[in-house]
Legacy VTK file of the C-alpha trace (Angstrom):
# vtk DataFile Version 3.0
C-alpha trace
ASCII
DATASET POLYDATA
POINTS 98 float
9.905 -34.032 12.325
12.127 -31.853 14.043
14.460 -34.443 15.385
15.031 -34.960 11.499
16.668 -31.584 11.432
17.915 -31.077 14.917
21.779 -29.805 15.063
23.188 -31.004 18.415
25.461 -27.939 18.724
22.104 -25.499 18.583
21.062 -25.482 22.136
17.800 -24.730 23.927
19.320 -21.691 24.949
20.604 -20.692 21.563
17.443 -21.041 20.001
15.616 -19.099 22.887
18.126 -16.253 22.348
17.663 -16.009 18.669
13.923 -16.237 19.209
14.204 -13.239 21.624
16.471 -11.319 19.101
13.889 -12.014 16.361
10.998 -10.541 18.451
13.165 -7.256 18.823
13.505 -7.082 15.053
9.733 -7.590 14.878
9.318 -4.430 16.298
11.732 -2.287 14.426
11.314 0.243 11.923
13.402 -2.131 9.467
10.941 -4.946 9.926
7.906 -2.633 9.237
9.668 -1.258 6.117
10.157 -4.978 4.803
6.759 -6.075 5.989
5.175 -3.066 4.346
6.445 -3.733 0.946
3.912 -6.976 1.522
5.912 -9.056 -1.046
6.689 -12.799 -0.268
10.692 -13.499 -0.617
10.010 -16.766 -1.914
6.997 -16.757 -3.913
6.713 -13.129 -4.881
3.029 -12.784 -4.180
1.548 -9.700 -3.078
0.228 -9.997 0.554
-1.594 -7.699 2.832
1.501 -6.597 5.285
-0.523 -7.792 8.089
-0.448 -11.312 6.629
3.360 -11.076 6.276
5.379 -13.467 8.708
8.854 -13.350 9.440
11.119 -16.124 7.904
14.493 -17.238 8.686
16.221 -18.149 5.461
18.528 -20.474 7.460
16.240 -21.707 10.351
17.400 -20.996 13.878
17.276 -24.909 14.537
19.666 -25.638 11.885
22.128 -22.814 13.021
20.361 -19.763 11.746
20.915 -16.380 13.234
18.016 -13.553 14.010
19.957 -11.144 12.004
18.766 -8.660 9.160
20.604 -10.707 6.324
19.036 -14.034 7.244
15.286 -12.621 8.095
12.948 -12.179 4.953
9.191 -11.274 4.668
7.135 -14.558 3.706
3.590 -15.349 3.101
2.177 -17.905 5.749
1.881 -20.393 3.271
5.452 -20.346 1.927
6.657 -19.721 5.820
4.398 -23.257 6.653
5.761 -25.199 3.811
9.546 -24.333 4.333
9.359 -24.846 7.781
13.194 -26.150 8.501
14.406 -26.327 5.218
17.872 -24.604 4.044
17.659 -22.767 0.994
18.850 -25.326 -1.127
16.449 -28.067 0.261
13.791 -25.354 -0.377
14.752 -24.767 -3.932
14.701 -28.526 -4.841
11.127 -28.787 -3.109
10.034 -26.061 -5.089
11.165 -27.661 -8.577
9.037 -31.049 -7.103
6.058 -29.067 -7.517
6.487 -28.091 -11.103
LINES 1 99
98 0 1 2 3 4 5 6 7 8 9 10 11 12 13 14 15 16 17 18 19 20 21 22 23 24 25 26 27 28 29 30 31 32 33 34 35 36 37 38 39 40 41 42 43 44 45 46 47 48 49 50 51 52 53 54 55 56 57 58 59 60 61 62 63 64 65 66 67 68 69 70 71 72 73 74 75 76 77 78 79 80 81 82 83 84 85 86 87 88 89 90 91 92 93 94 95 96 97
């Protein structure tokens, strides 16, 4: 399934670098504050802060960066369903569930 979303100009090195940046942000006060609110960016549900995951709005494999403007707190369910989708693709997916 990853192959479908593979962007040829995003190299393994780029992915590794962005994952390292994400790990650094995960340890920051900025992320602790985001996580402590315990609200999923996508579904709006209240979740225990320990169960919040870090999601890239534009996935790394699709060219997204590990920057504060591209990272949001998400419940595990939304994060697992979103996978490599772009925001527009995610909105279409959510509409299909209604």
